[in-house]
Structure formats: structure tokens, C-alpha cells
DSSP file (Angstrom, degrees, kcal/mol; ACC not computed):
  #  RESIDUE AA STRUCTURE BP1 BP2  ACC     N-H-->O    O-->H-N    N-H-->O    O-->H-N    TCO  KAPPA ALPHA  PHI   PSI    X-CA   Y-CA   Z-CA
    1    1 A M              0   0    0      0, 0.0    31,-0.2     0, 0.0    30,-0.1   0.000 360.0 360.0 360.0 143.2   25.7   11.5   32.0
    2    2 A S    >   -     0   0    0     29,-1.2     3,-1.5    28,-0.1     5,-0.2  -0.423 360.0-113.7 -78.7 160.6   22.4   13.3   31.8
    3    3 A S  T 3  S+     0   0    0      1,-0.3    -1,-0.1     2,-0.1    28,-0.0   0.726 116.6  59.9 -67.6 -20.1   19.2   11.4   31.7
    4    4 A T  T 3  S-     0   0    0     27,-0.0    -1,-0.3     1,-0.0    27,-0.0   0.612 108.6-124.9 -82.2 -11.0   18.6   12.7   28.1
    5    5 A G  S <  S+     0   0    0     -3,-1.5    -2,-0.1    26,-0.1    26,-0.0   0.637  79.3 117.6  79.4  12.9   21.8   11.0   27.0
    6    6 A S        +     0   0    0      2,-0.1    -3,-0.1    26,-0.0    26,-0.1   0.479  42.7 112.9 -92.1  -1.7   23.2   14.3   25.6
    7    7 A G        -     0   0    0     -5,-0.2     2,-0.3    24,-0.1    25,-0.2  -0.329  56.0-142.1 -72.8 153.7   26.1   14.5   28.0
    8    8 A Y        -     0   0    0     -2,-0.0    25,-2.2    -7,-0.0     2,-0.7  -0.731  19.1-111.9-109.1 160.6   29.7   14.1   26.8
    9    9 A K  E     -a   33   0A   0     -2,-0.3    44,-3.1    23,-0.2    45,-1.5  -0.856  41.3-169.4 -91.8 118.5   32.7   12.4   28.3
   10   10 A V  E     -ab  34  54A   0     23,-3.2    25,-2.6    -2,-0.7     2,-0.5  -0.938  14.9-158.3-119.5 128.4   35.1   15.2   29.3
   11   11 A L  E     -ab  35  55A   0     43,-2.2    45,-3.1    -2,-0.5     2,-0.5  -0.916   8.9-165.0-103.6 126.0   38.7   14.8   30.5
   12   12 A V  E     -ab  36  56A   0     23,-2.6    25,-2.6    -2,-0.5     2,-0.6  -0.955   3.2-170.9-114.5 119.4   40.1   17.7   32.5
   13   13 A I  E     +ab  37  57A   0     43,-3.3    45,-2.9    -2,-0.5     2,-0.3  -0.935  27.1 132.8-113.0 113.6   43.9   17.8   33.0
   14   14 A D        -     0   0    0     23,-2.2     6,-0.1    -2,-0.6    47,-0.1  -0.953  51.0-142.2-159.2 138.7   45.2   20.4   35.4
   15   15 A D  S    S+     0   0    0     -2,-0.3     2,-0.6    45,-0.3    23,-0.1   0.593  82.0  90.7 -79.7  -8.8   47.7   20.3   38.3
   16   16 A S     >  -     0   0    0      1,-0.2     4,-2.5     2,-0.0     5,-0.2  -0.788  63.8-157.8 -90.4 119.1   45.5   22.7   40.3
   17   17 A N  H  > S+     0   0    0     -2,-0.6     4,-2.7     1,-0.2     5,-0.2   0.875  94.4  55.7 -60.0 -38.0   43.0   20.9   42.5
   18   18 A T  H  > S+     0   0    0      2,-0.2     4,-2.5     1,-0.2     5,-0.2   0.922 109.1  45.1 -62.1 -46.2   40.9   24.0   42.6
   19   19 A I  H  > S+     0   0    0      2,-0.2     4,-2.6     1,-0.2     5,-0.2   0.925 113.6  50.2 -64.8 -45.0   40.6   24.2   38.8
   20   20 A R  H  X S+     0   0    0     -4,-2.5     4,-2.5     1,-0.2    -2,-0.2   0.936 113.1  46.1 -58.3 -47.3   39.9   20.5   38.5
   21   21 A R  H  X S+     0   0    0     -4,-2.7     4,-2.5     2,-0.2    -2,-0.2   0.926 113.7  46.7 -64.7 -45.8   37.1   20.6   41.1
   22   22 A S  H  X S+     0   0    0     -4,-2.5     4,-2.6     1,-0.2     5,-0.2   0.908 113.5  49.4 -65.8 -39.2   35.4   23.7   39.7
   23   23 A A  H  X S+     0   0    0     -4,-2.6     4,-2.7    -5,-0.2     5,-0.2   0.917 111.0  50.6 -62.5 -42.1   35.6   22.3   36.2
   24   24 A E  H  X S+     0   0    0     -4,-2.5     4,-2.5    -5,-0.2     5,-0.2   0.923 111.5  47.2 -62.0 -44.7   34.1   19.0   37.5
   25   25 A I  H  X S+     0   0    0     -4,-2.5     4,-2.2     2,-0.2    -2,-0.2   0.946 114.4  46.3 -62.0 -49.2   31.2   20.8   39.2
   26   26 A F  H  X S+     0   0    0     -4,-2.6     4,-1.1     1,-0.2    -2,-0.2   0.925 115.4  46.1 -59.5 -46.3   30.4   23.0   36.2
   27   27 A L  H  <>S+     0   0    0     -4,-2.7     5,-2.3     1,-0.2    -1,-0.2   0.885 111.7  49.9 -68.6 -39.6   30.6   20.1   33.8
   28   28 A K  H ><5S+     0   0    0     -4,-2.5     3,-1.6    -5,-0.2    -1,-0.2   0.874 107.2  55.2 -66.8 -35.7   28.5   17.8   35.9
   29   29 A Q  H 3<5S+     0   0    0     -4,-2.2    -1,-0.2     1,-0.3    -2,-0.2   0.815 105.2  54.7 -63.6 -28.4   25.9   20.5   36.3
   30   30 A G  T 3<5S-     0   0    0     -4,-1.1    -1,-0.3    -5,-0.2    -2,-0.2   0.408 125.5-105.0 -84.7   2.1   25.8   20.6   32.5
   31   31 A G  T < 5S+     0   0    0     -3,-1.6   -29,-1.2     1,-0.3     2,-0.3   0.689  74.2 137.7  87.3  19.1   25.1   16.8   32.4
   32   32 A H      < -     0   0    0     -5,-2.3     2,-0.5   -31,-0.2    -1,-0.3  -0.677  56.1-121.2-102.5 154.1   28.5   15.6   31.4
   33   33 A E  E     -a    9   0A   0    -25,-2.2   -23,-3.2    -2,-0.3     2,-0.4  -0.795  36.5-157.5 -89.1 130.9   30.6   12.7   32.6
   34   34 A V  E     -a   10   0A   0     -2,-0.5     2,-0.4   -25,-0.2   -23,-0.2  -0.918  19.5-174.5-122.3 135.9   33.9   13.9   34.0
   35   35 A L  E     -a   11   0A   0    -25,-2.6   -23,-2.6    -2,-0.4     2,-0.4  -0.993  17.5-151.1-121.9 134.5   37.3   12.3   34.5
   36   36 A L  E     -a   12   0A   0     -2,-0.4     2,-0.4   -25,-0.2   -23,-0.2  -0.834  12.8-176.5-108.6 143.3   40.1   14.3   36.2
   37   37 A A  E     -a   13   0A   0    -25,-2.6   -23,-2.2    -2,-0.4     3,-0.1  -0.998  19.1-151.3-135.2 140.0   43.8   14.0   35.7
   38   38 A E  S    S-     0   0    0     -2,-0.4     2,-0.3   -25,-0.2   -25,-0.1   0.630  76.7  -3.8 -91.0 -11.4   46.4   16.0   37.7
   39   39 A D  S  > S-     0   0    0     22,-0.1     4,-2.4     1,-0.1     5,-0.2  -0.962  83.5 -83.8-162.1 179.5   49.1   16.0   34.9
   40   40 A G  H  > S+     0   0    0     24,-0.8     4,-2.6    22,-0.4     5,-0.2   0.874 123.6  49.9 -60.6 -40.7   49.9   14.8   31.5
   41   41 A F  H  > S+     0   0    0      2,-0.2     4,-1.8     1,-0.2    -1,-0.2   0.917 111.0  49.8 -65.7 -42.1   51.2   11.4   32.6
   42   42 A D  H  > S+     0   0    0      1,-0.2     4,-1.2     2,-0.2    -2,-0.2   0.918 112.5  48.4 -60.0 -44.6   48.1   10.8   34.7
   43   43 A A  H  X S+     0   0    0     -4,-2.4     4,-2.3     1,-0.2     3,-0.4   0.915 109.2  51.4 -63.0 -44.7   45.9   11.8   31.7
   44   44 A L  H  X S+     0   0    0     -4,-2.6     4,-0.5     1,-0.2    -1,-0.2   0.822 108.8  52.6 -65.3 -30.0   47.8    9.5   29.3
   45   45 A A  H  < S+     0   0    0     -4,-1.8    -1,-0.2    -5,-0.2     4,-0.2   0.802 118.5  36.0 -72.4 -28.9   47.3    6.6   31.7
   46   46 A K  H >X S+     0   0    0     -4,-1.2     4,-1.6    -3,-0.4     3,-0.6   0.713  96.7  79.3 -96.8 -23.8   43.6    7.2   31.9
   47   47 A I  H 3X S+     0   0    0     -4,-2.3     4,-2.5     1,-0.2    -3,-0.1   0.822  85.7  59.4 -62.2 -36.2   42.6    8.3   28.4
   48   48 A T  H 3< S+     0   0    0     -4,-0.5    -1,-0.2     1,-0.2    -2,-0.1   0.888 111.8  38.9 -63.1 -40.5   42.5    4.8   26.8
   49   49 A D  H <4 S+     0   0    0     -3,-0.6    -1,-0.2    -4,-0.2    -2,-0.2   0.803 119.6  46.7 -78.5 -28.9   39.9    3.5   29.1
   50   50 A F  H  < S-     0   0    0     -4,-1.6    -2,-0.2     2,-0.0    -3,-0.2   0.841  79.3-160.5 -85.6 -34.9   37.8    6.7   29.2
   51   51 A H     <  -     0   0    0     -4,-2.5   -42,-0.2    -5,-0.2    -3,-0.1   0.965  20.4-153.0  49.7  65.3   37.6    7.6   25.5
   52   52 A P        -     0   0    0      0, 0.0   -42,-0.2     0, 0.0     3,-0.1  -0.254  20.5-146.4 -68.2 154.3   36.7   11.3   26.1
   53   53 A H  S    S+     0   0    0    -44,-3.1     2,-0.3     1,-0.3    75,-0.3   0.717  87.5  10.6 -85.7 -25.8   34.7   13.3   23.6
   54   54 A I  E     -b   10   0A   0    -45,-1.5   -43,-2.2    28,-0.2     2,-0.4  -0.991  68.0-150.1-153.1 149.5   36.6   16.5   24.6
   55   55 A I  E     -bc  11  84A   0     28,-2.4    30,-3.2    -2,-0.3     2,-0.5  -0.985   1.8-159.4-127.9 132.3   39.7   17.3   26.6
   56   56 A F  E     -bc  12  85A   0    -45,-3.1   -43,-3.3    -2,-0.4     2,-0.5  -0.953  21.1-172.8-105.6 127.7   40.6   20.4   28.6
   57   57 A C  E     -bc  13  86A   0     28,-2.6    30,-2.8    -2,-0.5   -43,-0.2  -0.968  19.6-136.4-132.6 120.8   44.3   20.6   29.2
   58   58 A D  E     - c   0  87A   0    -45,-2.9    30,-0.2    -2,-0.5     3,-0.1  -0.366  11.5-147.3 -65.1 149.4   46.2   23.1   31.3
   59   59 A I  S    S+     0   0    0     28,-2.1     7,-2.8     1,-0.2     2,-1.1   0.927  82.8  57.9 -84.9 -51.3   49.4   24.5   29.7
   60   60 A L  S    S+     0   0    0     27,-0.3   -45,-0.3     5,-0.2    -1,-0.2  -0.696  70.8 137.7 -89.5 100.4   51.7   24.9   32.8
   61   61 A M        -     0   0    0     -2,-1.1   -22,-0.1    -3,-0.1   -23,-0.0  -0.974  52.4-105.0-137.2 151.3   52.1   21.6   34.5
   62   62 A P  S    S+     0   0    0      0, 0.0     2,-2.7     0, 0.0   -22,-0.4  -0.300  94.4   6.4 -70.8 162.7   55.1   19.8   36.1
   63   63 A R  S    S+     0   0    0    -24,-0.1     2,-0.5   -23,-0.1   -24,-0.0  -0.342 137.3  25.7  67.7 -66.1   56.7   16.9   34.3
   64   64 A L  S    S-     0   0    0     -2,-2.7   -24,-0.8     4,-0.0   -23,-0.1  -0.958  83.1-146.5-131.7 111.9   54.8   17.0   31.0
   65   65 A D     >  -     0   0    0     -2,-0.5     4,-2.6   -26,-0.1    -5,-0.2  -0.168  29.8 -99.3 -77.4 174.7   53.3   20.4   30.0
   66   66 A G  H  > S+     0   0    0     -7,-2.8     4,-2.7     1,-0.2     5,-0.2   0.837 120.6  53.7 -62.8 -36.1   50.0   20.9   28.2
   67   67 A Y  H  > S+     0   0    0     -8,-0.4     4,-2.4     2,-0.2    -1,-0.2   0.938 112.6  43.8 -64.7 -45.3   51.7   21.4   24.8
   68   68 A Q  H  > S+     0   0    0      2,-0.2     4,-2.3     1,-0.2    -2,-0.2   0.915 114.4  50.2 -65.4 -42.6   53.6   18.1   25.1
   69   69 A T  H  X S+     0   0    0     -4,-2.6     4,-2.4     1,-0.2    -2,-0.2   0.934 112.1  47.2 -60.8 -47.5   50.5   16.3   26.4
   70   70 A C  H  X S+     0   0    0     -4,-2.7     4,-2.6     1,-0.2    -1,-0.2   0.913 111.0  51.7 -61.0 -44.1   48.3   17.6   23.6
   71   71 A A  H  X S+     0   0    0     -4,-2.4     4,-1.3     1,-0.2    -1,-0.2   0.895 110.4  48.4 -61.4 -41.0   50.9   16.7   21.0
   72   72 A I  H  X S+     0   0    0     -4,-2.3     4,-0.8     2,-0.2     3,-0.2   0.923 112.3  48.5 -65.5 -44.5   51.1   13.1   22.3
   73   73 A I  H >< S+     0   0    0     -4,-2.4     3,-1.0     1,-0.2     6,-0.3   0.925 111.6  49.8 -60.6 -44.9   47.3   12.8   22.3
   74   74 A K  H 3< S+     0   0    0     -4,-2.6    -1,-0.2     1,-0.3    -2,-0.2   0.741 106.1  56.3 -69.0 -23.5   47.1   14.1   18.8
   75   75 A K  H 3< S+     0   0    0     -4,-1.3     2,-0.6    -3,-0.2    -1,-0.3   0.649  87.4  91.5 -81.8 -14.5   49.8   11.6   17.6
   76   76 A N  S XX S-     0   0    0     -3,-1.0     3,-1.7    -4,-0.8     4,-1.3  -0.722  74.3-144.8 -83.9 121.1   47.8    8.7   18.8
   77   77 A V  T 34 S+     0   0    0     -2,-0.6     4,-0.3     1,-0.3    -1,-0.2   0.794  97.6  56.5 -57.4 -30.6   45.5    7.5   16.0
   78   78 A N  T 34 S+     0   0    0      1,-0.2    -1,-0.3     2,-0.1    -4,-0.1   0.731 120.3  27.5 -73.3 -21.5   42.7    6.6   18.5
   79   79 A F  T X4 S+     0   0    0     -3,-1.7     3,-1.6    -6,-0.3    -2,-0.2   0.360  85.2 104.2-123.9   4.5   42.6   10.1   19.9
   80   80 A A  T 3< S+     0   0    0     -4,-1.3    -3,-0.1     1,-0.3    -2,-0.1   0.809  85.3  50.7 -58.7 -30.3   43.7   12.4   17.1
   81   81 A A  T 3  S+     0   0    0     -4,-0.3    -1,-0.3     2,-0.1    -2,-0.1   0.546  83.4 108.3 -86.3  -7.0   40.1   13.5   16.4
   82   82 A V  S <  S-     0   0    0     -3,-1.6   -28,-0.2    -9,-0.1     2,-0.1  -0.575  75.1-121.8 -74.8 123.5   39.4   14.3   20.0
   83   83 A P        -     0   0    0      0, 0.0   -28,-2.4     0, 0.0     2,-0.5  -0.424  25.0-158.5 -66.3 136.2   39.2   18.1   20.4
   84   84 A V  E     -c   55   0A   0     19,-0.4    21,-2.8   -30,-0.2    22,-1.1  -0.974   4.8-164.5-117.7 127.4   41.6   19.6   22.9
   85   85 A V  E     -cd  56 106A   0    -30,-3.2   -28,-2.6    -2,-0.5    22,-0.2  -0.956  18.1-137.7-111.5 120.4   41.0   23.0   24.6
   86   86 A M  E     -cd  57 107A   0     20,-2.3    22,-3.1    -2,-0.5     2,-0.4  -0.486  11.7-152.6 -77.9 145.7   44.0   24.5   26.3
   87   87 A L  E     +cd  58 108A   0    -30,-2.8   -28,-2.1    20,-0.2     2,-0.3  -0.973  23.6 159.5-118.5 132.2   43.6   26.2   29.7
   88   88 A S  E     - d   0 109A   0     20,-2.0    22,-3.0    -2,-0.4   -30,-0.0  -0.998  45.8-140.1-151.9 149.9   46.0   29.0   30.8
   89   89 A S  S    S+     0   0    0     -2,-0.3     2,-0.4    20,-0.2    20,-0.1   0.584  91.8  75.0 -81.6  -9.6   46.1   31.8   33.2
   90   90 A K        -     0   0    0      2,-0.1     2,-0.5     1,-0.0    20,-0.1  -0.845  68.2-154.6-102.9 140.3   47.8   33.9   30.5
   91   91 A D        +     0   0    0     -2,-0.4     2,-0.3    18,-0.1    18,-0.1  -0.492  40.9 155.2-107.2  61.3   45.8   35.3   27.6
   92   92 A G     >  -     0   0    0     -2,-0.5     4,-2.0     1,-0.1     5,-0.2  -0.682  50.4-141.7-100.2 144.2   48.8   35.4   25.2
   93   93 A V  H  > S+     0   0    0     -2,-0.3     4,-2.5     1,-0.2     5,-0.2   0.891 106.4  53.3 -61.9 -41.1   48.8   35.4   21.4
   94   94 A F  H  > S+     0   0    0      1,-0.2     4,-2.8     2,-0.2     5,-0.2   0.922 108.1  49.5 -62.1 -44.4   52.0   33.2   21.5
   95   95 A D  H  > S+     0   0    0      1,-0.2     4,-2.2     2,-0.2    -1,-0.2   0.902 111.6  48.8 -62.2 -41.4   50.3   30.7   23.8
   96   96 A K  H  X S+     0   0    0     -4,-2.0     4,-2.0     2,-0.2    -1,-0.2   0.921 113.0  47.4 -64.3 -43.8   47.3   30.4   21.6
   97   97 A A  H  X S+     0   0    0     -4,-2.5     4,-2.0     1,-0.2    -2,-0.2   0.913 112.2  49.2 -64.5 -42.8   49.4   30.0   18.4
   98   98 A R  H  X S+     0   0    0     -4,-2.8     4,-1.3     1,-0.2    -1,-0.2   0.882 108.8  54.0 -65.3 -37.4   51.6   27.4   20.1
   99   99 A G  H  <>S+     0   0    0     -4,-2.2     5,-2.7     1,-0.2     3,-0.3   0.910 108.4  48.7 -61.2 -42.9   48.5   25.5   21.2
  100  100 A R  H ><5S+     0   0    0     -4,-2.0     3,-1.2     1,-0.2    -1,-0.2   0.868 104.9  60.0 -65.1 -35.8   47.2   25.5   17.6
  101  101 A M  H 3<5S+     0   0    0     -4,-2.0    -1,-0.2     1,-0.3    -2,-0.2   0.835 106.6  46.1 -62.6 -32.3   50.5   24.2   16.4
  102  102 A V  T 3<5S-     0   0    0     -4,-1.3    -1,-0.3    -3,-0.3   -28,-0.2   0.414 130.2 -93.9 -92.8   3.2   50.2   21.1   18.6
  103  103 A G  T < 5 +     0   0    0     -3,-1.2   -19,-0.4    -4,-0.3    -3,-0.2   0.565  69.1 152.1 106.1   9.6   46.6   20.5   17.5
  104  104 A S      < -     0   0    0     -5,-2.7    -1,-0.3    -6,-0.2   -19,-0.2  -0.444  35.6-150.4 -75.0 150.1   44.4   22.2   20.1
  105  105 A Q  S    S-     0   0    0    -21,-2.8     2,-0.3     1,-0.1   -20,-0.2   0.789  70.4  -7.7 -86.4 -31.1   41.0   23.5   18.9
  106  106 A D  E     -d   85   0A   0    -22,-1.1   -20,-2.3    -7,-0.1     2,-0.3  -0.873  58.5-127.3-157.1-177.1   40.6   26.4   21.3
  107  107 A Y  E     -d   86   0A   0     -2,-0.3     2,-0.4   -22,-0.2   -20,-0.2  -0.984  13.0-165.5-149.2 125.6   42.0   28.2   24.3
  108  108 A L  E     -d   87   0A   0    -22,-3.1   -20,-2.0    -2,-0.3     2,-0.4  -0.957  17.6-136.2-116.4 136.3   40.3   29.2   27.5
  109  109 A T  E     -d   88   0A   0     -2,-0.4   -20,-0.2   -22,-0.2   -18,-0.1  -0.763  38.8 -92.4 -90.4 132.9   41.8   31.7   30.0
  110  110 A K  S    S+     0   0    0    -22,-3.0     2,-0.1    -2,-0.4     3,-0.0  -0.647 107.8  48.8 -85.7 146.2   41.6   30.8   33.7
  111  111 A P  S    S-     0   0    0      0, 0.0     2,-0.2     0, 0.0    -1,-0.2   0.434  84.6-175.7 -77.2 133.9   39.6   31.5   35.7
  112  112 A F        -     0   0    0     -4,-0.1     2,-0.2    -2,-0.1    -2,-0.1  -0.546  19.6-122.4 -92.0 160.6   36.9   30.4   33.3
  113  113 A T     >  -     0   0    0     -2,-0.2     4,-2.1     1,-0.1     5,-0.2  -0.578  24.2-110.4 -96.8 165.1   33.2   30.6   33.9
  114  114 A K  H  > S+     0   0    0      1,-0.2     4,-2.7    -2,-0.2     5,-0.3   0.913 120.3  52.9 -57.3 -43.6   30.7   27.8   33.9
  115  115 A D  H  > S+     0   0    0      1,-0.2     4,-2.5     2,-0.2    -1,-0.2   0.903 107.6  49.9 -61.7 -42.5   29.2   29.2   30.7
  116  116 A Q  H  > S+     0   0    0      2,-0.2     4,-2.0     1,-0.2    -1,-0.2   0.914 113.3  46.7 -62.2 -42.6   32.6   29.4   28.9
  117  117 A L  H  X S+     0   0    0     -4,-2.1     4,-2.0     2,-0.2    -2,-0.2   0.941 115.3  43.9 -65.5 -49.3   33.3   25.7   29.8
  118  118 A L  H  X S+     0   0    0     -4,-2.7     4,-2.5     1,-0.2    -1,-0.2   0.845 110.9  55.9 -67.2 -33.6   29.9   24.4   28.8
  119  119 A Q  H  X S+     0   0    0     -4,-2.5     4,-2.2    -5,-0.3    -1,-0.2   0.920 107.8  48.5 -62.4 -44.1   30.0   26.5   25.6
  120  120 A A  H  X S+     0   0    0     -4,-2.0     4,-2.5     2,-0.2     5,-0.4   0.898 111.3  50.4 -63.9 -40.1   33.3   24.9   24.6
  121  121 A V  H  X S+     0   0    0     -4,-2.0     4,-2.8     1,-0.2     5,-0.3   0.933 112.9  44.9 -64.0 -45.6   31.9   21.4   25.3
  122  122 A S  H  < S+     0   0    0     -4,-2.5     4,-0.4     1,-0.2    -1,-0.2   0.841 115.6  49.0 -68.9 -30.4   28.8   22.0   23.2
  123  123 A Q  H  < S+     0   0    0     -4,-2.2    -2,-0.2    -5,-0.2    -1,-0.2   0.900 129.3  17.1 -73.4 -41.5   30.9   23.5   20.4
  124  124 A F  H >X S+     0   0    0     -4,-2.5     3,-1.2    -5,-0.2     4,-0.5   0.681 105.3  79.5-108.5 -21.5   33.5   20.8   20.2
  125  125 A G  G >< S+     0   0    0     -4,-2.8     3,-1.0    -5,-0.4    -3,-0.2   0.851  89.8  56.6 -59.2 -37.4   32.1   17.7   22.0
  126  126 A S  G >4 S+     0   0    0     -4,-0.4     3,-1.2    -5,-0.3     4,-0.3   0.701  89.8  76.2 -70.3 -18.5   29.9   16.7   19.1
  127  127 A V  G <4 S+     0   0    0     -3,-1.2    -1,-0.2     1,-0.3     3,-0.2   0.877 107.6  30.6 -56.4 -38.4   33.0   16.5   16.8
  128  128 A N  G X< S+     0   0    0     -3,-1.0     3,-1.2    -4,-0.5    -1,-0.3   0.128  84.2 120.1-110.1  18.3   34.0   13.3   18.4
  129  129 A Q  T <  S+     0   0    0     -3,-1.2    -1,-0.2     1,-0.3    -2,-0.1   0.868  80.9  37.2 -55.8 -44.4   30.6   11.9   19.3
  130  130 A G  T 3  S+     0   0    0     -4,-0.3     2,-0.3    -3,-0.2    -1,-0.3   0.471  92.7 106.8 -91.3  -0.1   30.8    8.7   17.2
  131  131 A V    <         0   0    0     -3,-1.2    -3,-0.0     1,-0.2   -53,-0.0  -0.616 360.0 360.0 -85.1 133.5   34.4    7.9   17.8
  132  132 A K              0   0    0     -2,-0.3    -1,-0.2     0, 0.0   -54,-0.1   0.295 360.0 360.0-138.1 360.0   35.4    5.1   20.1
């Protein structure tokens, strides 16, 4: 959290260690508290205790893909209002549409920049500011 208290709690779900680490570095530089999960099951186990303001979720993951993970999060009454931004190495219209169908707010193409990540947090993080 930043000393000004403006930081958000951000959950990053991605099976790539490289993506998780770079997202964590970018987000911490932006003053945010970051929790990392390596797949959907890992994220679902951690989300209840963390109560994130925003979630970044990779689409292509083993066991439970990003669409399924997002749908499960959105069906949970405690987390339905939490914005989910899908992450994918493909910039496809179909992927974006499918992401919206399961409740995601936005879509970032990997590799993303620090600015893109922080822009998404500032755009969507405040949506869920008062929710616990």
C-alpha cells in the first residue's frame, strides 16, 4: 500500500512466473498491494482472505482457464462486483467477447506495459473500493 493510502489490492492470476513477477513489480511501483496466484484454483483459495479491488486473470491456464475462473468469481456474491481484466497473448475479437460474456470488464494483451496495467487499475479499482 502506498503511504497516501491510495493503493488498491490487486490479484494477478497467471501460470507464467515471468508475467506474475513483472505485474507485481509494476503494480508495487504504482503503490498497490499485490497477491499472486498461479492458476484459477490457487486464486479461488486465496481470494476470500485477500478481498481484492481488482483482478487480472490470464485466459490460457492449465486445470481451470481464465474464463472459468472469472465465471466462478462473478457467481460468488462476495466478489461479483470485483472488476476482472482478462490477460491474453492473443488480441482476438472472439476472446474479448467471450471475456465479456463471463463478466470481465476489460482485456489486456500480453506483453502489457506498466502504463497499461496501472491505467486499468486506476480505471477499475475504484469500482470496488468500499466492498469488503
